[in-house]
C-alpha positions as CSV (number, residue, x, y, z in Angstrom):
1,X,84.4,26.4,109.1
2,X,83.7,22.7,109.1
3,X,81.5,23.1,106.5
4,X,84.0,24.6,104.2
5,X,86.4,22.1,104.5
6,X,83.5,19.3,104.1
7,X,82.8,20.6,100.7
8,X,86.7,21.0,99.8
9,X,86.9,17.5,100.4
10,X,84.2,16.5,98.5
11,X,85.4,18.5,95.5
12,X,88.3,17.0,95.7
13,X,87.2,13.3,95.8
14,X,84.7,14.3,92.9
15,X,88.0,15.3,90.7
16,X,90.0,12.6,91.7
17,X,86.9,10.0,90.5
18,X,86.6,12.1,87.6
19,X,90.6,11.3,86.6
20,X,90.3,7.8,87.8
21,X,87.2,7.8,85.5
22,X,89.2,9.3,82.7
23,X,92.2,6.7,83.2
24,X,90.0,3.8,83.1
25,X,88.1,4.8,80.0
26,X,91.2,5.7,78.1
27,X,92.9,1.9,79.0
28,X,90.1,0.3,77.8
29,X,89.9,2.4,74.8
30,X,93.3,1.8,74.4
31,X,92.8,-2.1,75.0
32,X,89.9,-2.3,72.6
33,X,92.0,-0.2,69.6
34,X,95.1,-3.1,70.0
35,X,92.5,-6.0,70.1
36,X,91.1,-4.6,66.5
37,X,94.4,-3.9,65.5
38,X,95.6,-7.7,66.3
39,X,92.4,-8.7,64.4
40,X,93.3,-6.7,61.5
41,X,96.7,-7.9,60.9
42,X,95.4,-11.7,61.0
């Protein structure tokens, strides 16, 4: 029983990390896009 709970926690932690990485990735991408747009507008 304990093993199953540990496995479940591990999987949910991995999914949380994946979501955090995705958010970070898109945040950085949009930031780069904004910077490039400003460069183009100059």
